[in-house]
Residue, then its C-alpha position, 0 to 999 in steps of 0.5 A: q125313406v123318401h129323399l127330398v131335394e129342394s130348388g128354385g131358390g135365389l134372389v128376387q126383388a119385393g113384389g115378384s114371384m119365385r117357384l120352388s120345387c122339391a123333387a123326391s128320389g122315391s114315390i110320393f103317391s102314397v105319402s099322406v102329407m107333405g109341406w113347405h117349411r122356412q127359416a129365417p135368420g135367427k128364427q125358428r123354423e115354421l110351417v109355410a104350407s101342407i098338402t095331403n094326398g087328398g088335395s087339403k091345403n093349409y097355409a100359414d097366416a102371413v102367406k095366405g093369397r100369396f103362396t100356393i102348394s101343389r104336388d105331382n105324384v106322377k113326377n114326384i115333385m112337390y111346388l111351391q108357387m110365391n107371388s107378392l114376395k116381400p122381404e119377410d119372406t126371406a129365409v131358407y125353404y125346406c120340403n118335407t114329409l111328415s114322416n121325415l120330419l117326426k124322424g128329425s130327417w131334413g134336406p139342404g133347403t133352398q135360400v131365397t132372398v127377397s130384396s126391397 
C-alpha cells in the first residue's frame, strides 16, 4: 500500500523549532486519515496529531498551540511543524495512515531530541 518515510529530525534546543516531513511513495490524495505519532524511551507510542482528507485536525493536549499538522496531496508529503519545543517532546516520531496503522505497519521514524 502506501509506503512512508519520515525525515527532518535531529537535535534542537528547548524553545526552538523543527519541521518533520513524511514522504509517501504513492498517492495520499485519497487517504482519509493520516497522523503523527511519537514514542519516548520507556513509554507507549502516542498519537500526536491527525489530519483528514477534508482538513480536520486533532492534536494531543500536550502539543496544542505548539505543533501544526499539514498535508500536501500533490507532493504526497505530510508535515509536522513543531514550535516552542520542550525536552518532553524528545521521542522517535512516526507518520502513518490509519489503514497502515490498523495493519501494524510502521516506518523507521525519525529521532527528535530536545536539549535543555
